[in-house]
C-alpha positions, -999 to 999 in steps of 0.1 A, spaced: -109 -629 -443 -111 -648 -411 -129 -682 -408 -158 -666 -390 -162 -639 -417 -161 -666 -444 -187 -687 -425 -209 -656 -422 -206 -650 -459 -215 -686 -467 -245 -685 -444 -257 -653 -461 -254 -669 -495 -275 -698 -481 -300 -674 -466 -293 -686 -431 -293 -662 -402 -262 -657 -380 -281 -669 -349 -289 -702 -366 -258 -722 -355 -273 -757 -358 -257 -763 -392 -224 -745 -386 -206 -778 -384 -217 -787 -419 -208 -753 -433 -174 -755 -416 -168 -789 -431 -177 -776 -466 -155 -746 -461 -126 -769 -453 -134 -792 -483 -136 -761 -506 -102 -749 -494 -88 -784 -499 -103 -787 -534 -88 -753 -544 -54 -765 -532 -56 -799 -549 -72 -786 -582 -50 -756 -587 -18 -765 -570 -20 -733 -549 -26 -729 -512 -59 -712 -503 -52 -675 -497 -77 -661 -471 -67 -626 -483 -75 -633 -519 -111 -624 -530 -112 -650 -558 -103 -677 -533 -129 -667 -508 -156 -663 -534 -147 -697 -548 -152 -712 -513 -186 -696 -509 -196 -710 -543 -183 -744 -534 -203 -744 -502 -235 -732 -519 -230 -757 -547 -224 -786 -524 -248 -777 -495 -267 -809 -488 -301 -793 -481 -304 -776 -514 -274 -779 -538 -272 -751 -563 -261 -762 -598 -255 -726 -610 -232 -719 -580 -213 -752 -588 -208 -740 -624 -195 -706 -612 -172 -724 -588 -156 -743 -617 -151 -710 -635 -134 -696 -604 -110 -725 -603 -99 -715 -637 -92 -680 -625 -73 -693 -595 -53 -717 -617 -45 -688 -641 -32 -668 -611 -9 -697 -602 4 -699 -638 11 -661 -637 31 -665 -605 53 -692 -620 58 -674 -653 
């Protein structure tokens, strides 16, 4: 999934239209932070072709979005981190 596709998915989850680009810089910053958090938390590099990683970033963005943070999305993000971490353990073992 390209960065633009990931941004579009994040905007859809936040119920923002594609033509509303005023907050793209905030969404891009949250996407970067989500990728970094996955890398640091799970000791695995974000994989743009992995559905779990991309969904986790969307949940991270929705859970951390400053206008209206979503606690349910944040909880789901934490669960996704466990899935991603398990994948890493499976790759090592």
